[in-house]
N, CA, C and O atoms as a Maestro MAE file, in Angstrom:
{
 s_m_m2io_version
 :::
 2.0.0
}

f_m_ct {
 s_m_title
 :::
 protein
 m_atom[196] {
  # First column is atom index #
  i_m_mmod_type
  r_m_x_coord
  r_m_y_coord
  r_m_z_coord
  i_m_residue_number
  s_m_chain_name
  s_m_pdb_residue_name
  s_m_pdb_atom_name
  i_m_atomic_number
  :::
  1 25 -26.602 -10.113 17.814 1 A "MET " " N  " 7
  2 3 -25.327 -9.228 16.838 1 A "MET " " CA " 6
  3 2 -25.792 -9.350 15.714 1 A "MET " " C  " 6
  4 15 -26.230 -8.308 15.228 1 A "MET " " O  " 8
  5 25 -25.880 -10.511 14.936 2 A "LEU " " N  " 7
  6 3 -25.350 -11.021 13.670 2 A "LEU " " CA " 6
  7 2 -26.649 -10.307 12.719 2 A "LEU " " C  " 6
  8 15 -26.749 -9.416 11.875 2 A "LEU " " O  " 8
  9 25 -27.692 -11.435 13.521 3 A "GLY " " N  " 7
  10 3 -29.144 -10.571 12.653 3 A "GLY " " CA " 6
  11 2 -29.608 -11.897 12.504 3 A "GLY " " C  " 6
  12 15 -30.786 -12.113 12.221 3 A "GLY " " O  " 8
  13 25 -28.416 -13.213 12.744 4 A "TYR " " N  " 7
  14 3 -28.874 -15.095 11.990 4 A "TYR " " CA " 6
  15 2 -30.364 -15.093 13.356 4 A "TYR " " C  " 6
  16 15 -30.825 -14.213 14.084 4 A "TYR " " O  " 8
  17 25 -30.544 -15.919 13.236 5 A "LYS " " N  " 7
  18 3 -31.840 -16.694 13.574 5 A "LYS " " CA " 6
  19 2 -30.608 -18.243 15.074 5 A "LYS " " C  " 6
  20 15 -30.664 -18.603 16.249 5 A "LYS " " O  " 8
  21 25 -29.873 -18.480 13.984 6 A "SER " " N  " 7
  22 3 -28.542 -19.715 14.672 6 A "SER " " CA " 6
  23 2 -27.239 -19.389 13.814 6 A "SER " " C  " 6
  24 15 -26.883 -18.653 12.894 6 A "SER " " O  " 8
  25 25 -26.838 -20.185 14.497 7 A "ALA " " N  " 7
  26 3 -24.605 -20.286 14.807 7 A "ALA " " CA " 6
  27 2 -24.451 -20.638 12.620 7 A "ALA " " C  " 6
  28 15 -23.806 -20.355 11.610 7 A "ALA " " O  " 8
  29 25 -25.714 -21.492 13.204 8 A "LYS " " N  " 7
  30 3 -25.481 -22.347 11.496 8 A "LYS " " CA " 6
  31 2 -25.811 -21.454 9.825 8 A "LYS " " C  " 6
  32 15 -25.298 -21.553 8.710 8 A "LYS " " O  " 8
  33 25 -26.880 -20.632 10.384 9 A "GLU " " N  " 7
  34 3 -26.642 -19.820 9.570 9 A "GLU " " CA " 6
  35 2 -25.260 -19.239 9.094 9 A "GLU " " C  " 6
  36 15 -24.945 -19.828 8.060 9 A "GLU " " O  " 8
  37 25 -24.348 -18.338 9.442 10 A "VAL " " N  " 7
  38 3 -23.345 -18.078 9.330 10 A "VAL " " CA " 6
  39 2 -22.008 -19.102 8.425 10 A "VAL " " C  " 6
  40 15 -21.274 -20.012 8.811 10 A "VAL " " O  " 8
  41 25 -22.102 -18.712 7.686 11 A "ALA " " N  " 7
  42 3 -21.065 -19.244 6.604 11 A "ALA " " CA " 6
  43 2 -19.309 -19.709 6.778 11 A "ALA " " C  " 6
  44 15 -18.497 -18.783 6.758 11 A "ALA " " O  " 8
  45 25 -18.794 -21.146 6.943 12 A "VAL " " N  " 7
  46 3 -17.379 -21.163 7.030 12 A "VAL " " CA " 6
  47 2 -17.363 -20.625 6.265 12 A "VAL " " C  " 6
  48 15 -18.187 -20.503 5.359 12 A "VAL " " O  " 8
  49 25 -15.687 -19.810 6.568 13 A "GLY " " N  " 7
  50 3 -15.057 -18.681 6.183 13 A "GLY " " CA " 6
  51 2 -15.264 -17.476 6.372 13 A "GLY " " C  " 6
  52 15 -14.298 -16.713 6.368 13 A "GLY " " O  " 8
  53 25 -16.598 -16.974 6.590 14 A "GLU " " N  " 7
  54 3 -16.879 -15.520 6.892 14 A "GLU " " CA " 6
  55 2 -15.635 -14.961 8.013 14 A "GLU " " C  " 6
  56 15 -14.874 -15.432 8.859 14 A "GLU " " O  " 8
  57 25 -15.970 -13.717 7.439 15 A "THR " " N  " 7
  58 3 -14.219 -12.739 7.837 15 A "THR " " CA " 6
  59 2 -15.405 -11.596 9.053 15 A "THR " " C  " 6
  60 15 -16.549 -11.842 9.434 15 A "THR " " O  " 8
  61 25 -14.442 -10.285 9.380 16 A "ASP " " N  " 7
  62 3 -15.656 -9.714 9.664 16 A "ASP " " CA " 6
  63 2 -15.643 -8.315 8.884 16 A "ASP " " C  " 6
  64 15 -15.785 -7.215 9.419 16 A "ASP " " O  " 8
  65 25 -15.390 -8.631 7.130 17 A "TYR " " N  " 7
  66 3 -15.874 -7.857 5.907 17 A "TYR " " CA " 6
  67 2 -16.800 -8.098 5.778 17 A "TYR " " C  " 6
  68 15 -17.659 -7.246 5.552 17 A "TYR " " O  " 8
  69 25 -17.170 -9.964 5.902 18 A "ASP " " N  " 7
  70 3 -18.820 -9.980 5.365 18 A "ASP " " CA " 6
  71 2 -20.011 -9.659 6.206 18 A "ASP " " C  " 6
  72 15 -21.114 -9.331 5.769 18 A "ASP " " O  " 8
  73 25 -19.731 -9.764 7.234 19 A "LEU " " N  " 7
  74 3 -21.174 -9.650 8.747 19 A "LEU " " CA " 6
  75 2 -20.934 -7.750 8.941 19 A "LEU " " C  " 6
  76 15 -20.017 -7.012 8.581 19 A "LEU " " O  " 8
  77 25 -22.392 -7.453 9.762 20 A "SER " " N  " 7
  78 3 -22.339 -6.208 9.930 20 A "SER " " CA " 6
  79 2 -21.784 -5.912 9.925 20 A "SER " " C  " 6
  80 15 -21.727 -5.066 9.033 20 A "SER " " O  " 8
  81 25 -20.732 -6.012 10.641 21 A "TRP " " N  " 7
  82 3 -19.646 -4.826 11.236 21 A "TRP " " CA " 6
  83 2 -18.639 -4.526 10.364 21 A "TRP " " C  " 6
  84 15 -17.846 -3.606 10.561 21 A "TRP " " O  " 8
  85 25 -18.624 -5.212 9.457 22 A "ARG " " N  " 7
  86 3 -17.900 -4.439 8.500 22 A "ARG " " CA " 6
  87 2 -17.140 -3.404 8.114 22 A "ARG " " C  " 6
  88 15 -15.997 -3.455 7.660 22 A "ARG " " O  " 8
  89 25 -17.984 -2.217 8.361 23 A "TYR " " N  " 7
  90 3 -17.366 -0.830 8.173 23 A "TYR " " CA " 6
  91 2 -15.909 -0.474 9.594 23 A "TYR " " C  " 6
  92 15 -15.094 0.449 9.589 23 A "TYR " " O  " 8
  93 25 -16.060 -1.537 10.580 24 A "GLU " " N  " 7
  94 3 -15.144 -1.566 11.493 24 A "GLU " " CA " 6
  95 2 -14.254 -2.560 11.349 24 A "GLU " " C  " 6
  96 15 -13.522 -2.698 12.329 24 A "GLU " " O  " 8
  97 25 -14.043 -3.409 10.324 25 A "ALA " " N  " 7
  98 3 -13.386 -4.991 10.282 25 A "ALA " " CA " 6
  99 2 -11.809 -4.360 10.193 25 A "ALA " " C  " 6
  100 15 -10.905 -4.787 10.911 25 A "ALA " " O  " 8
  101 25 -11.641 -3.368 9.281 26 A "GLU " " N  " 7
  102 3 -10.135 -2.989 9.359 26 A "GLU " " CA " 6
  103 2 -9.561 -2.644 10.688 26 A "GLU " " C  " 6
  104 15 -8.374 -2.719 11.008 26 A "GLU " " O  " 8
  105 25 -10.813 -2.160 11.598 27 A "ILE " " N  " 7
  106 3 -10.173 -1.810 12.936 27 A "ILE " " CA " 6
  107 2 -10.151 -2.417 14.180 27 A "ILE " " C  " 6
  108 15 -9.645 -2.277 15.293 27 A "ILE " " O  " 8
  109 25 -11.029 -3.280 13.452 28 A "LEU " " N  " 7
  110 3 -11.338 -4.795 14.305 28 A "LEU " " CA " 6
  111 2 -9.621 -5.745 14.390 28 A "LEU " " C  " 6
  112 15 -8.772 -6.112 15.202 28 A "LEU " " O  " 8
  113 25 -9.906 -5.762 13.087 29 A "ARG " " N  " 7
  114 3 -8.619 -6.746 12.590 29 A "ARG " " CA " 6
  115 2 -7.137 -6.120 12.903 29 A "ARG " " C  " 6
  116 15 -6.387 -6.890 13.503 29 A "ARG " " O  " 8
  117 25 -6.533 -4.626 12.526 30 A "LYS " " N  " 7
  118 3 -5.472 -4.590 13.538 30 A "LYS " " CA " 6
  119 2 -5.378 -4.528 14.786 30 A "LYS " " C  " 6
  120 15 -4.262 -4.356 15.277 30 A "LYS " " O  " 8
  121 25 -6.363 -4.633 15.498 31 A "THR " " N  " 7
  122 3 -6.398 -4.557 17.035 31 A "THR " " CA " 6
  123 2 -6.262 -5.821 17.455 31 A "THR " " C  " 6
  124 15 -5.827 -5.943 18.600 31 A "THR " " O  " 8
  125 25 -6.585 -7.098 16.673 32 A "ASP " " N  " 7
  126 3 -6.489 -8.572 17.016 32 A "ASP " " CA " 6
  127 2 -5.003 -8.730 16.334 32 A "ASP " " C  " 6
  128 15 -4.450 -9.826 16.430 32 A "ASP " " O  " 8
  129 25 -4.560 -8.003 15.869 33 A "GLN " " N  " 7
  130 3 -3.472 -8.510 14.777 33 A "GLN " " CA " 6
  131 2 -2.193 -7.754 16.279 33 A "GLN " " C  " 6
  132 15 -1.328 -8.370 16.902 33 A "GLN " " O  " 8
  133 25 -2.515 -6.599 16.368 34 A "ARG " " N  " 7
  134 3 -1.936 -6.314 17.481 34 A "ARG " " CA " 6
  135 2 -1.240 -7.047 18.968 34 A "ARG " " C  " 6
  136 15 -0.080 -7.123 19.373 34 A "ARG " " O  " 8
  137 25 -2.425 -7.475 19.469 35 A "ILE " " N  " 7
  138 3 -2.388 -8.690 20.504 35 A "ILE " " CA " 6
  139 2 -2.074 -9.734 19.860 35 A "ILE " " C  " 6
  140 15 -0.883 -9.516 20.083 35 A "ILE " " O  " 8
  141 25 -2.049 -10.574 19.327 36 A "MET " " N  " 7
  142 3 -1.475 -12.122 18.599 36 A "MET " " CA " 6
  143 2 0.080 -11.339 19.070 36 A "MET " " C  " 6
  144 15 0.716 -11.446 20.119 36 A "MET " " O  " 8
  145 25 0.350 -10.563 17.870 37 A "LEU " " N  " 7
  146 3 1.821 -9.864 17.812 37 A "LEU " " CA " 6
  147 2 2.133 -9.560 18.705 37 A "LEU " " C  " 6
  148 15 3.203 -10.169 18.733 37 A "LEU " " O  " 8
  149 25 2.077 -8.885 19.883 38 A "ASN " " N  " 7
  150 3 2.791 -8.412 21.525 38 A "ASN " " CA " 6
  151 2 2.347 -9.670 22.523 38 A "ASN " " C  " 6
  152 15 2.768 -9.638 23.679 38 A "ASN " " O  " 8
  153 25 1.302 -11.042 21.994 39 A "LYS " " N  " 7
  154 3 1.068 -11.404 23.288 39 A "LYS " " CA " 6
  155 2 0.438 -11.060 24.701 39 A "LYS " " C  " 6
  156 15 0.270 -11.605 25.792 39 A "LYS " " O  " 8
  157 25 0.247 -10.150 24.229 40 A "VAL " " N  " 7
  158 3 -0.558 -9.225 25.857 40 A "VAL " " CA " 6
  159 2 -2.209 -9.069 25.379 40 A "VAL " " C  " 6
  160 15 -2.870 -9.131 24.342 40 A "VAL " " O  " 8
  161 25 -2.424 -8.814 26.900 41 A "TYR " " N  " 7
  162 3 -3.851 -8.752 26.925 41 A "TYR " " CA " 6
  163 2 -3.999 -8.107 26.852 41 A "TYR " " C  " 6
  164 15 -2.975 -7.460 27.074 41 A "TYR " " O  " 8
  165 25 -5.178 -7.202 26.505 42 A "GLU " " N  " 7
  166 3 -5.809 -6.322 26.356 42 A "GLU " " CA " 6
  167 2 -6.912 -6.070 26.422 42 A "GLU " " C  " 6
  168 15 -7.429 -6.428 25.364 42 A "GLU " " O  " 8
  169 25 -8.125 -5.340 27.525 43 A "GLU " " N  " 7
  170 3 -9.239 -5.123 27.681 43 A "GLU " " CA " 6
  171 2 -9.797 -4.153 26.434 43 A "GLU " " C  " 6
  172 15 -9.466 -3.057 25.981 43 A "GLU " " O  " 8
  173 25 -10.530 -4.866 26.213 44 A "ILE " " N  " 7
  174 3 -11.506 -3.681 24.601 44 A "ILE " " CA " 6
  175 2 -12.652 -3.947 24.927 44 A "ILE " " C  " 6
  176 15 -13.159 -5.065 25.015 44 A "ILE " " O  " 8
  177 25 -13.259 -2.634 25.181 45 A "LEU " " N  " 7
  178 3 -14.846 -2.181 24.932 45 A "LEU " " CA " 6
  179 2 -14.976 -1.922 23.786 45 A "LEU " " C  " 6
  180 15 -14.123 -1.259 23.197 45 A "LEU " " O  " 8
  181 25 -16.375 -2.504 23.021 46 A "GLU " " N  " 7
  182 3 -16.937 -2.489 21.747 46 A "GLU " " CA " 6
  183 2 -17.967 -2.068 21.853 46 A "GLU " " C  " 6
  184 15 -18.646 -2.844 22.525 46 A "GLU " " O  " 8
  185 25 -18.765 -0.809 21.402 47 A "ASN " " N  " 7
  186 3 -20.061 -0.151 21.028 47 A "ASN " " CA " 6
  187 2 -20.725 -1.760 20.130 47 A "ASN " " C  " 6
  188 15 -20.045 -2.334 19.280 47 A "ASN " " O  " 8
  189 25 -21.715 -2.102 20.431 48 A "VAL " " N  " 7
  190 3 -22.909 -2.659 19.363 48 A "VAL " " CA " 6
  191 2 -24.121 -1.995 18.879 48 A "VAL " " C  " 6
  192 15 -25.178 -1.732 19.452 48 A "VAL " " O  " 8
  193 25 -23.585 -1.727 17.323 49 A "THR " " N  " 7
  194 3 -24.639 -1.001 16.844 49 A "THR " " CA " 6
  195 2 -25.395 -1.615 16.908 49 A "THR " " C  " 6
  196 15 -26.516 -1.255 16.546 49 A "THR " " O  " 8
  :::
 }
 m_bond[195] {
  # First column is bond index #
  i_m_from
  i_m_to
  i_m_order
  :::
  1 1 2 1
  2 2 3 1
  3 3 4 2
  4 3 5 1
  5 5 6 1
  6 6 7 1
  7 7 8 2
  8 7 9 1
  9 9 10 1
  10 10 11 1
  11 11 12 2
  12 11 13 1
  13 13 14 1
  14 14 15 1
  15 15 16 2
  16 15 17 1
  17 17 18 1
  18 18 19 1
  19 19 20 2
  20 19 21 1
  21 21 22 1
  22 22 23 1
  23 23 24 2
  24 23 25 1
  25 25 26 1
  26 26 27 1
  27 27 28 2
  28 27 29 1
  29 29 30 1
  30 30 31 1
  31 31 32 2
  32 31 33 1
  33 33 34 1
  34 34 35 1
  35 35 36 2
  36 35 37 1
  37 37 38 1
  38 38 39 1
  39 39 40 2
  40 39 41 1
  41 41 42 1
  42 42 43 1
  43 43 44 2
  44 43 45 1
  45 45 46 1
  46 46 47 1
  47 47 48 2
  48 47 49 1
  49 49 50 1
  50 50 51 1
  51 51 52 2
  52 51 53 1
  53 53 54 1
  54 54 55 1
  55 55 56 2
  56 55 57 1
  57 57 58 1
  58 58 59 1
  59 59 60 2
  60 59 61 1
  61 61 62 1
  62 62 63 1
  63 63 64 2
  64 63 65 1
  65 65 66 1
  66 66 67 1
  67 67 68 2
  68 67 69 1
  69 69 70 1
  70 70 71 1
  71 71 72 2
  72 71 73 1
  73 73 74 1
  74 74 75 1
  75 75 76 2
  76 75 77 1
  77 77 78 1
  78 78 79 1
  79 79 80 2
  80 79 81 1
  81 81 82 1
  82 82 83 1
  83 83 84 2
  84 83 85 1
  85 85 86 1
  86 86 87 1
  87 87 88 2
  88 87 89 1
  89 89 90 1
  90 90 91 1
  91 91 92 2
  92 91 93 1
  93 93 94 1
  94 94 95 1
  95 95 96 2
  96 95 97 1
  97 97 98 1
  98 98 99 1
  99 99 100 2
  100 99 101 1
  101 101 102 1
  102 102 103 1
  103 103 104 2
  104 103 105 1
  105 105 106 1
  106 106 107 1
  107 107 108 2
  108 107 109 1
  109 109 110 1
  110 110 111 1
  111 111 112 2
  112 111 113 1
  113 113 114 1
  114 114 115 1
  115 115 116 2
  116 115 117 1
  117 117 118 1
  118 118 119 1
  119 119 120 2
  120 119 121 1
  121 121 122 1
  122 122 123 1
  123 123 124 2
  124 123 125 1
  125 125 126 1
  126 126 127 1
  127 127 128 2
  128 127 129 1
  129 129 130 1
  130 130 131 1
  131 131 132 2
  132 131 133 1
  133 133 134 1
  134 134 135 1
  135 135 136 2
  136 135 137 1
  137 137 138 1
  138 138 139 1
  139 139 140 2
  140 139 141 1
  141 141 142 1
  142 142 143 1
  143 143 144 2
  144 143 145 1
  145 145 146 1
  146 146 147 1
  147 147 148 2
  148 147 149 1
  149 149 150 1
  150 150 151 1
  151 151 152 2
  152 151 153 1
  153 153 154 1
  154 154 155 1
  155 155 156 2
  156 155 157 1
  157 157 158 1
  158 158 159 1
  159 159 160 2
  160 159 161 1
  161 161 162 1
  162 162 163 1
  163 163 164 2
  164 163 165 1
  165 165 166 1
  166 166 167 1
  167 167 168 2
  168 167 169 1
  169 169 170 1
  170 170 171 1
  171 171 172 2
  172 171 173 1
  173 173 174 1
  174 174 175 1
  175 175 176 2
  176 175 177 1
  177 177 178 1
  178 178 179 1
  179 179 180 2
  180 179 181 1
  181 181 182 1
  182 182 183 1
  183 183 184 2
  184 183 185 1
  185 185 186 1
  186 186 187 1
  187 187 188 2
  188 187 189 1
  189 189 190 1
  190 190 191 1
  191 191 192 2
  192 191 193 1
  193 193 194 1
  194 194 195 1
  195 195 196 2
  :::
 }
}
């Protein structure tokens, strides 16, 4: 999905804003924060483009 040939190509510290889905990063981070804050399981379907 990332376009890298191996996991070693991903730099330590990269965030959603640095990766290919950077245009959706804010939505992804808000979802992650909500789940961690509420400590409730959610099933989330994401489209891969």
